[in-house]
MARMIBA-395759 format. One record per residue: residue in three letters; x, y, z of N, C-alpha, C in turn. Coordinates in nm, 3 decimals, always signed. Example, Ala and Ser with C-alpha at 12.3 -4.5 7.8 and 13.67 -1.06 7.14 Angstrom:
NODE   r    n_xx    n_yy    n_zz   ca_xx   ca_yy   ca_zz    c_xx    c_yy    c_zz
NODE Ala  +1.319  -0.569  +0.780  +1.230  -0.450  +0.780  +1.320  -0.330  +0.780
NODE Ser  +1.285  -0.225  +0.708  +1.367  -0.106  +0.714  +1.290  +0.003  +0.787
//
This chain:
NODE   r    n_xx    n_yy    n_zz   ca_xx   ca_yy   ca_zz    c_xx    c_yy    c_zz
NODE Met  +1.527  -1.254  -0.234  +1.457  -1.138  -0.182  +1.323  -1.127  -0.254
NODE Ala  +1.222  -1.089  -0.183  +1.089  -1.072  -0.239  +1.090  -0.965  -0.346
NODE Gln  +1.005  -0.982  -0.443  +0.998  -0.888  -0.554  +0.861  -0.821  -0.557
NODE Val  +0.859  -0.698  -0.597  +0.735  -0.628  -0.624  +0.709  -0.648  -0.772
NODE Ser  +0.591  -0.694  -0.805  +0.563  -0.720  -0.945  +0.421  -0.678  -0.977
NODE Pro  +0.391  -0.670  -1.107  +0.258  -0.624  -1.146  +0.153  -0.728  -1.113
NODE Leu  +0.031  -0.685  -1.113  -0.080  -0.777  -1.097  -0.086  -0.871  -1.216
NODE Pro  -0.141  -0.991  -1.197  -0.159  -1.079  -1.312  -0.240  -1.007  -1.420
NODE Gly  -0.194  -1.017  -1.542  -0.263  -0.956  -1.655  -0.231  -0.810  -1.675
NODE Ala  -0.141  -0.754  -1.594  -0.107  -0.612  -1.610  -0.029  -0.594  -1.739
NODE Gly  -0.058  -0.489  -1.809  +0.007  -0.463  -1.937  +0.134  -0.383  -1.920
NODE Pro  +0.207  -0.362  -2.031  +0.334  -0.291  -2.024  +0.321  -0.148  -1.976
NODE Gly  +0.205  -0.087  -1.988  +0.186  +0.050  -1.943  +0.152  +0.061  -1.796
NODE Asp  +0.154  -0.050  -1.723  +0.114  -0.053  -1.584  +0.232  -0.017  -1.496
NODE Ala  +0.257  +0.112  -1.478  +0.372  +0.158  -1.400  +0.353  +0.126  -1.253
NODE Arg  +0.447  +0.054  -1.195  +0.442  +0.023  -1.052  +0.529  +0.121  -0.975
NODE His  +0.641  +0.152  -1.031  +0.737  +0.241  -0.966  +0.737  +0.370  -1.047
NODE His  +0.695  +0.476  -0.987  +0.673  +0.599  -1.063  +0.744  +0.713  -0.995
NODE Pro  +0.864  +0.749  -1.040  +0.941  +0.854  -0.973  +0.867  +0.986  -0.960
NODE Ala  +0.770  +1.012  -1.044  +0.700  +1.141  -1.037  +0.580  +1.137  -0.944
NODE Ala  +0.552  +1.022  -0.881  +0.435  +1.014  -0.795  +0.442  +1.119  -0.686
NODE Gly  +0.335  +1.193  -0.673  +0.330  +1.294  -0.569  +0.392  +1.426  -0.607
NODE Glu  +0.462  +1.434  -0.720  +0.519  +1.561  -0.760  +0.407  +1.657  -0.793
NODE Gly  +0.432  +1.780  -0.773  +0.329  +1.879  -0.801  +0.251  +1.918  -0.678
NODE Ser  +0.261  +1.837  -0.571  +0.196  +1.877  -0.448  +0.285  +1.979  -0.378
NODE Asp  +0.227  +2.058  -0.293  +0.299  +2.164  -0.224  +0.404  +2.105  -0.131
NODE Pro  +0.534  +2.130  -0.156  +0.639  +2.072  -0.072  +0.637  +2.127  +0.070
NODE Ala  +0.575  +2.242  +0.091  +0.567  +2.299  +0.225  +0.455  +2.235  +0.306
NODE Gln  +0.366  +2.163  +0.238  +0.254  +2.099  +0.306  +0.302  +1.977  +0.384
NODE Pro  +0.264  +1.963  +0.511  +0.308  +1.848  +0.590  +0.258  +1.716  +0.531
NODE Ile  +0.338  +1.613  +0.550  +0.303  +1.479  +0.505  +0.242  +1.404  +0.623
NODE His  +0.134  +1.333  +0.596  +0.070  +1.249  +0.697  +0.073  +1.104  +0.647
NODE Arg  +0.062  +1.012  +0.740  +0.065  +0.869  +0.705  -0.056  +0.800  +0.766
NODE Leu  -0.114  +0.711  +0.688  -0.226  +0.630  +0.730  -0.188  +0.484  +0.707
NODE Val  -0.208  +0.399  +0.807  -0.185  +0.255  +0.793  -0.312  +0.186  +0.841
NODE Tyr  -0.366  +0.096  +0.758  -0.484  +0.022  +0.799  -0.470  -0.124  +0.759
NODE Arg  -0.552  -0.204  +0.824  -0.565  -0.345  +0.787  -0.713  -0.376  +0.788
NODE Ser  -0.757  -0.453  +0.687  -0.897  -0.493  +0.681  -0.907  -0.635  +0.631
NODE Thr  -1.019  -0.697  +0.660  -1.048  -0.829  +0.608  -1.118  -0.811  +0.474
NODE Ser  -1.076  -0.889  +0.376  -1.136  -0.880  +0.243  -1.276  -0.940  +0.245
NODE Ala  -1.369  -0.871  +0.181  -1.505  -0.919  +0.164  -1.534  -0.948  +0.017
NODE Ile  -1.429  -0.960  -0.065  -1.445  -0.987  -0.207  -1.479  -1.134  -0.226
NODE Leu  -1.587  -1.159  -0.297  -1.632  -1.296  -0.322  -1.618  -1.330  -0.469
NODE Gly  -1.607  -1.459  -0.500  -1.602  -1.505  -0.638  -1.494  -1.609  -0.657
NODE Thr  -1.477  -1.647  -0.782  -1.372  -1.741  -0.815  -1.237  -1.674  -0.799
NODE Glu  -1.131  -1.753  -0.804  -0.997  -1.695  -0.793  -0.973  -1.590  -0.900
NODE Glu  -1.021  -1.617  -1.022  -1.004  -1.522  -1.132  -1.086  -1.395  -1.109
NODE Gln  -1.208  -1.409  -1.058  -1.291  -1.293  -1.031  -1.232  -1.205  -0.920
NODE Val  -1.182  -1.270  -0.816  -1.121  -1.195  -0.707  -0.995  -1.123  -0.757
NODE Ala  -0.912  -1.194  -0.837  -0.791  -1.132  -0.892  -0.827  -1.012  -0.979
NODE Ala  -0.932  -1.023  -1.058  -0.975  -0.911  -1.143  -1.024  -0.794  -1.058
NODE Glu  -1.094  -0.823  -0.950  -1.143  -0.716  -0.862  -1.026  -0.645  -0.793
NODE Val  -0.928  -0.722  -0.746  -0.811  -0.661  -0.681  -0.733  -0.578  -0.784
NODE Ala  -0.720  -0.629  -0.907  -0.652  -0.553  -1.012  -0.724  -0.421  -1.038
NODE Ala  -0.856  -0.422  -1.036  -0.933  -0.299  -1.056  -0.912  -0.203  -0.939
NODE Ile  -0.906  -0.255  -0.817  -0.881  -0.171  -0.700  -0.745  -0.103  -0.712
NODE Val  -0.642  -0.181  -0.747  -0.507  -0.126  -0.757  -0.498  -0.023  -0.868
NODE Ala  -0.558  -0.050  -0.983  -0.554  +0.045  -1.095  -0.622  +0.176  -1.057
NODE Ala  -0.739  +0.167  -0.994  -0.810  +0.289  -0.953  -0.732  +0.364  -0.845
NODE Ala  -0.673  +0.290  -0.751  -0.596  +0.355  -0.644  -0.474  +0.426  -0.701
NODE Arg  -0.408  +0.366  -0.798  -0.291  +0.431  -0.858  -0.330  +0.561  -0.927
NODE Arg  -0.440  +0.558  -1.001  -0.488  +0.681  -1.067  -0.522  +0.788  -0.962
NODE Asn  -0.599  +0.748  -0.861  -0.640  +0.843  -0.757  -0.520  +0.897  -0.681
NODE Asn  -0.425  +0.810  -0.647  -0.308  +0.853  -0.570  -0.224  +0.951  -0.650
NODE Leu  -0.204  +0.923  -0.777  -0.126  +1.012  -0.862  -0.192  +1.150  -0.871
NODE Ala  -0.325  +1.149  -0.881  -0.398  +1.275  -0.894  -0.400  +1.356  -0.764
NODE Thr  -0.392  +1.289  -0.650  -0.405  +1.359  -0.522  -0.274  +1.374  -0.445
NODE Gly  -0.164  +1.324  -0.502  -0.034  +1.337  -0.436  -0.008  +1.235  -0.327
NODE Leu  -0.082  +1.124  -0.328  -0.058  +1.019  -0.230  +0.041  +0.917  -0.286
NODE Thr  +0.115  +0.853  -0.197  +0.203  +0.743  -0.232  +0.181  +0.633  -0.129
NODE Gly  +0.228  +0.512  -0.160  +0.213  +0.406  -0.061  +0.232  +0.267  -0.116
NODE Val  +0.182  +0.172  -0.038  +0.196  +0.030  -0.071  +0.072  -0.044  -0.023
NODE Leu  +0.032  -0.144  -0.102  -0.081  -0.230  -0.068  -0.033  -0.374  -0.063
NODE Val  -0.067  -0.442  +0.046  -0.039  -0.584  +0.062  -0.174  -0.655  +0.064
NODE Tyr  -0.193  -0.753  -0.025  -0.318  -0.830  -0.028  -0.284  -0.977  -0.014
NODE Ser  -0.340  -1.041  +0.086  -0.306  -1.180  +0.115  -0.410  -1.279  +0.066
NODE Gly  -0.521  -1.234  +0.012  -0.630  -1.323  -0.022  -0.735  -1.321  +0.088
NODE Glu  -0.693  -1.285  +0.207  -0.786  -1.275  +0.319  -0.792  -1.134  +0.376
NODE Ser  -0.683  -1.058  +0.357  -0.680  -0.925  +0.416  -0.600  -0.829  +0.330
NODE Phe  -0.627  -0.701  +0.353  -0.552  -0.592  +0.294  -0.475  -0.524  +0.407
NODE Thr  -0.351  -0.488  +0.381  -0.276  -0.398  +0.468  -0.222  -0.290  +0.376
NODE Gln  -0.245  -0.165  +0.412  -0.203  -0.056  +0.324  -0.142  +0.057  +0.404
NODE Val  -0.037  +0.115  +0.346  +0.025  +0.237  +0.397  +0.003  +0.344  +0.291
NODE Leu  -0.052  +0.456  +0.329  -0.070  +0.570  +0.240  -0.006  +0.692  +0.304
NODE Glu  +0.057  +0.775  +0.221  +0.125  +0.896  +0.269  +0.090  +1.012  +0.178
NODE Gly  +0.079  +1.130  +0.237  +0.055  +1.248  +0.156  -0.016  +1.358  +0.233
NODE Pro  -0.075  +1.452  +0.159  -0.144  +1.565  +0.222  -0.263  +1.517  +0.305
NODE Leu  -0.286  +1.583  +0.418  -0.391  +1.544  +0.511  -0.528  +1.535  +0.446
NODE Ala  -0.567  +1.635  +0.368  -0.700  +1.634  +0.307  -0.719  +1.514  +0.215
NODE Ala  -0.615  +1.481  +0.137  -0.623  +1.366  +0.047  -0.633  +1.236  +0.126
NODE Leu  -0.558  +1.226  +0.235  -0.566  +1.105  +0.319  -0.703  +1.091  +0.384
NODE Glu  -0.757  +1.201  +0.433  -0.889  +1.195  +0.496  -0.995  +1.150  +0.396
NODE Ala  -0.991  +1.206  +0.275  -1.089  +1.167  +0.172  -1.072  +1.020  +0.133
NODE Thr  -0.947  +0.976  +0.121  -0.920  +0.837  +0.085  -0.964  +0.743  +0.196
NODE Tyr  -0.936  +0.779  +0.321  -0.979  +0.700  +0.436  -1.132  +0.685  +0.437
NODE Asp  -1.201  +0.794  +0.415  -1.348  +0.790  +0.413  -1.397  +0.695  +0.304
NODE Arg  -1.336  +0.703  +0.187  -1.377  +0.619  +0.074  -1.347  +0.471  +0.103
NODE Ile  -1.227  +0.440  +0.152  -1.189  +0.300  +0.176  -1.272  +0.241  +0.290
NODE Ser  -1.290  +0.315  +0.398  -1.362  +0.260  +0.514  -1.510  +0.237  +0.483
NODE Ala  -1.563  +0.304  +0.382  -1.703  +0.283  +0.341  -1.716  +0.177  +0.231
NODE Asp  -1.604  +0.130  +0.177  -1.604  +0.034  +0.067  -1.647  -0.104  +0.118
NODE Leu  -1.750  -0.161  +0.057  -1.804  -0.289  +0.102  -1.713  -0.408  +0.072
NODE Arg  -1.603  -0.384  +0.003  -1.506  -0.492  -0.021  -1.416  -0.512  +0.101
NODE His  -1.433  -0.430  +0.203  -1.359  -0.440  +0.329  -1.457  -0.466  +0.443
NODE Arg  -1.413  -0.546  +0.540  -1.485  -0.557  +0.666  -1.380  -0.566  +0.776
NODE Gln  -1.421  -0.546  +0.897  -1.328  -0.543  +1.011  -1.211  -0.450  +0.982
NODE Phe  -1.244  -0.327  +0.952  -1.147  -0.225  +0.917  -1.078  -0.175  +1.043
NODE Asp  -0.945  -0.190  +1.049  -0.867  -0.144  +1.164  -0.771  -0.035  +1.121
NODE Leu  -0.789  +0.084  +1.173  -0.696  +0.193  +1.148  -0.582  +0.179  +1.247
NODE Leu  -0.462  +0.146  +1.198  -0.347  +0.122  +1.284  -0.270  +0.250  +1.315
NODE Gln  -0.269  +0.341  +1.217  -0.194  +0.465  +1.238  -0.250  +0.573  +1.147
NODE Phe  -0.265  +0.693  +1.200  -0.300  +0.811  +1.121  -0.229  +0.926  +1.189
NODE Thr  -0.116  +0.967  +1.134  -0.030  +1.061  +1.203  +0.049  +1.147  +1.104
NODE Arg  +0.104  +1.253  +1.155  +0.197  +1.332  +1.075  +0.327  +1.253  +1.063
NODE Ala  +0.386  +1.255  +0.943  +0.508  +1.179  +0.918  +0.624  +1.275  +0.892
NODE Pro  +0.744  +1.240  +0.935  +0.858  +1.328  +0.910  +0.895  +1.334  +0.761
NODE Ala  +0.865  +1.227  +0.689  +0.894  +1.220  +0.546  +0.819  +1.101  +0.487
NODE Arg  +0.813  +1.096  +0.356  +0.752  +0.981  +0.289  +0.848  +0.862  +0.295
NODE Ser  +0.792  +0.746  +0.319  +0.870  +0.622  +0.311  +0.856  +0.558  +0.174
NODE Phe  +0.750  +0.591  +0.102  +0.722  +0.530  -0.028  +0.702  +0.637  -0.135
NODE Gly  +0.786  +0.739  -0.131  +0.771  +0.855  -0.218  +0.780  +0.825  -0.367
NODE Asn  +0.842  +0.715  -0.405  +0.855  +0.682  -0.547  +0.747  +0.586  -0.594
NODE Trp  +0.651  +0.557  -0.511  +0.548  +0.458  -0.546  +0.410  +0.521  -0.536
NODE Glu  +0.340  +0.540  -0.648  +0.202  +0.587  -0.636  +0.120  +0.480  -0.566
NODE Leu  +0.149  +0.353  -0.590  +0.095  +0.243  -0.510  +0.171  +0.117  -0.548
NODE Ala  +0.261  +0.075  -0.463  +0.329  -0.052  -0.483  +0.231  -0.162  -0.443
NODE Tyr  +0.235  -0.273  -0.513  +0.150  -0.388  -0.483  +0.243  -0.508  -0.467
NODE Leu  +0.230  -0.580  -0.355  +0.321  -0.689  -0.328  +0.265  -0.824  -0.375
NODE Thr  +0.353  -0.907  -0.433  +0.318  -1.040  -0.482  +0.316  -1.140  -0.367
NODE Gln  +0.278  -1.264  -0.396  +0.275  -1.368  -0.294  +0.413  -1.390  -0.233
NODE Asp  +0.520  -1.386  -0.313  +0.655  -1.401  -0.258  +0.685  -1.292  -0.157
NODE Ala  +0.648  -1.170  -0.191  +0.670  -1.060  -0.099  +0.582  -1.075  +0.025
NODE Leu  +0.461  -1.125  +0.006  +0.374  -1.149  +0.122  +0.436  -1.251  +0.216
NODE Asp  +0.492  -1.357  +0.160  +0.556  -1.458  +0.244  +0.667  -1.396  +0.327
NODE Ala  +0.750  -1.312  +0.264  +0.857  -1.244  +0.337  +0.800  -1.146  +0.439
NODE Phe  +0.692  -1.079  +0.402  +0.630  -0.980  +0.489  +0.578  -1.044  +0.618
NODE Trp  +0.509  -1.158  +0.606  +0.444  -1.217  +0.722  +0.540  -1.298  +0.809
NODE Gln  +0.654  -1.341  +0.755  +0.747  -1.420  +0.838  +0.800  -1.333  +0.951
NODE Asp  +0.839  -1.395  +1.056  +0.894  -1.327  +1.173  +0.795  -1.231  +1.238
NODE Gly  +0.665  -1.260  +1.224  +0.565  -1.182  +1.295  +0.560  -1.037  +1.255
NODE Ala  +0.558  -1.007  +1.126  +0.557  -0.868  +1.080  +0.431  -0.794  +1.124
NODE Met  +0.324  -0.866  +1.150  +0.200  -0.802  +1.192  +0.169  -0.845  +1.335
NODE Pro  +0.241  -0.789  +1.431  +0.224  -0.830  +1.570  +0.096  -0.775  +1.630
NODE Gly  +0.057  -0.837  +1.738  -0.056  -0.785  +1.814  -0.005  -0.674  +1.905
NODE Gly  -0.086  -0.639  +2.001  -0.043  -0.539  +2.097  -0.079  -0.399  +2.054
NODE Asp  +0.002  -0.305  +2.094  -0.022  -0.164  +2.070  -0.031  -0.135  +1.920
NODE Pro  -0.141  -0.076  +1.872  -0.155  -0.049  +1.729  -0.046  +0.041  +1.672
NODE Thr  +0.002  +0.137  +1.749  +0.108  +0.225  +1.698  +0.237  +0.148  +1.678
NODE Asp  +0.274  +0.063  +1.774  +0.393  -0.021  +1.759  +0.378  -0.115  +1.641
NODE Ala  +0.260  -0.176  +1.627  +0.236  -0.267  +1.515  +0.248  -0.193  +1.383
NODE Ala  +0.190  -0.074  +1.374  +0.196  +0.004  +1.250  +0.340  +0.041  +1.216
NODE Asn  +0.417  +0.079  +1.316  +0.557  +0.115  +1.291  +0.636  -0.005  +1.243
NODE Arg  +0.610  -0.124  +1.299  +0.682  -0.244  +1.254  +0.640  -0.283  +1.112
NODE Val  +0.511  -0.268  +1.080  +0.466  -0.294  +0.944  +0.535  -0.199  +0.847
NODE Leu  +0.540  -0.071  +0.881  +0.604  +0.029  +0.796  +0.752  -0.004  +0.774
NODE Glu  +0.823  -0.038  +0.882  +0.964  -0.073  +0.869  +0.984  -0.194  +0.779
NODE Arg  +0.900  -0.295  +0.795  +0.913  -0.418  +0.716  +0.883  -0.392  +0.568
NODE Leu  +0.778  -0.317  +0.541  +0.744  -0.285  +0.402  +0.853  -0.202  +0.336
NODE Thr  +0.908  -0.106  +0.409  +1.016  -0.025  +0.355  +1.135  -0.113  +0.321
NODE Glu  +1.166  -0.208  +0.407  +1.277  -0.301  +0.381  +1.252  -0.385  +0.256
NODE Ile  +1.131  -0.437  +0.242  +1.098  -0.521  +0.127  +1.107  -0.442  -0.003
NODE Leu  +1.063  -0.317  -0.001  +1.057  -0.238  -0.124  +1.186  -0.163  -0.155
NODE Arg  +1.283  -0.167  -0.064  +1.411  -0.098  -0.088  +1.480  -0.160  -0.208
NODE Pro  +1.526  -0.080  -0.303  +1.597  -0.136  -0.418  +1.720  -0.214  -0.374
NODE Gln  +1.740  -0.328  -0.437  +1.853  -0.414  -0.406  +1.969  -0.381  -0.498
NODE Pro  +2.093  -0.388  -0.446  +2.209  -0.363  -0.534  +2.218  -0.470  -0.642
NODE Ala  +2.262  -0.430  -0.758  +2.276  -0.524  -0.869  +2.384  -0.627  -0.835
NODE Ala  +2.357  -0.751  -0.875  +2.453  -0.859  -0.851  +2.573  -0.840  -0.943
NODE Thr  +2.690  -0.864  -0.889  +2.812  -0.855  -0.969  +2.866  -0.995  -0.989
NODE Gly  +2.932  -1.015  -1.095  +2.987  -1.147  -1.110  +3.036  -1.168  -1.244
//
């Protein structure tokens, strides 16, 4: 099964799974979900690109924790796919910031809707490794066609990948 793991060079204080993510936000406030995909415009050597992605993830985790957002980021080397959940105002501000970021091009908003509940409530920002990416993309996880259907299938697949696995017995 694919594993969620820290970015290369992440230190021991780099919390990936944070049970308190989003706590403190108003529980009566409706949750909204944003799903986007963009082509990466990050240039440089493999090490420079990895450092830039690490900086993006670190800043996003800080921002998400501060604004009550949770979610997951998938980076393939060529594209970003991200699911963000939380209060509408925080999502709108984050969307504005990401869509204006020059490290993205061909920005496609797949879904921006009210959500019945958080799917990634324990993750201020999960980041998927290459193994998880391989599992994510197999079986056509990012289909063409209707953007809402595609976004829902992406969400279902990411939720499946990030679901805690039962401990092996033996």
